[in-house]
C-alpha positions in Angstrom: -13.2 -47.6 88.5 -14.6 -49.9 91.3 -13.8 -53.8 91.9 -18.1 -54.0 91.8 -18.3 -52.5 88.7 -15.5 -54.6 87.3 -16.2 -57.5 89.1 -20.2 -56.7 86.4 -18.8 -55.9 83.2 -20.4 -56.2 80.6 -24.0 -58.4 82.5 -27.0 -58.3 81.7 -26.4 -55.4 78.7 -28.8 -56.5 76.1 -27.6 -53.9 73.4 -23.5 -52.5 73.1 -23.4 -49.8 70.1 -20.6 -50.8 67.6 -18.7 -47.5 69.1 -18.7 -48.7 73.4 -16.7 -51.5 75.3 -15.0 -52.3 78.6 -12.1 -51.9 79.4 -10.7 -54.1 82.1 -6.9 -52.4 83.7 -4.5 -54.7 85.8 -1.6 -53.6 88.9 -0.3 -56.9 88.4 0.6 -58.8 85.0 -0.9 -61.7 85.3 -3.0 -64.9 83.0 -6.9 -62.7 83.6 -10.0 -65.5 83.5 -13.5 -64.2 82.5 -16.7 -65.8 81.7 -20.3 -65.4 80.8 -22.1 -65.6 83.7 -25.7 -63.5 83.5 -24.1 -61.7 80.0 -25.9 -61.2 77.6 -25.0 -61.0 74.4 -21.9 -62.4 72.4 -18.1 -60.3 72.9 -14.5 -60.1 71.8 -12.5 -60.0 74.5 -8.8 -58.7 74.4 -5.9 -59.1 75.8 -3.4 -57.5 75.6 0.3 -56.8 77.6 2.6 -53.1 77.3 0.3 -52.1 74.7 0.0 -54.9 72.0 -2.4 -57.0 71.4 -1.7 -61.4 72.8 -5.1 -62.6 72.0 -8.4 -62.3 70.9 -11.5 -64.6 72.2 -15.5 -64.3 71.8 -17.3 -64.5 75.2 -21.1 -66.1 73.8 -24.3 -64.5 75.3 -25.0 -66.9 78.3 -28.0 -68.7 76.8 -25.2 -70.9 74.2 -23.9 -72.3 78.0 -21.9 -70.7 80.9 -17.8 -71.1 79.4 -14.7 -69.0 81.4 -11.3 -68.2 78.7 -8.4 -67.8 79.7 -5.4 -64.4 78.5 -2.5 -66.7 76.9 -0.5 -64.7 78.4 0.1 -62.5 81.1 -1.6 -59.3 80.3 -2.4 -55.7 82.0 -5.4 -54.9 80.0 -8.5 -56.2 78.7 -10.9 -54.8 76.5 -14.3 -56.1 76.1 -16.9 -54.9 72.9 -19.5 -55.9 70.5 -17.8 -59.2 68.6 -17.1 -59.3 65.3 -15.7 -55.8 66.5 -12.1 -57.1 66.7 -12.6 -57.9 63.3 -14.3 -55.2 61.2 -11.2 -53.1 63.3 -8.9 -55.2 61.7 -7.7 -55.9 66.0 -5.8 -59.4 65.8 -2.9 -60.9 68.6 0.3 -58.4 67.9 -1.8 -55.3 66.5 -0.2 -51.8 68.7 -3.0 -50.2 71.0 -2.9 -47.0 73.4 -4.0 -46.9 76.2 -5.2 -43.5 77.4 -6.6 -43.5 81.0 
């Protein structure tokens, strides 16, 4: 909801419920970069452009080293949730996503 919340993301969490996550909404459709600074758990990052998944990336926990990942295309939404959720729920490039905010 705020820039501070966006910057904090899922930092410092040591647990995330199986059906919980965070959505990032961007006013402009641009390539986006995310990093794992202070991220304690591995996350699936789902890149979305106009309600269609354009990529799924793994953001490892910080113990694996500092990593920055970039969206494969311009995006207007990004979803983060526990690693393995995208595979479990069949989310892949081309999947349709309905965002209700």
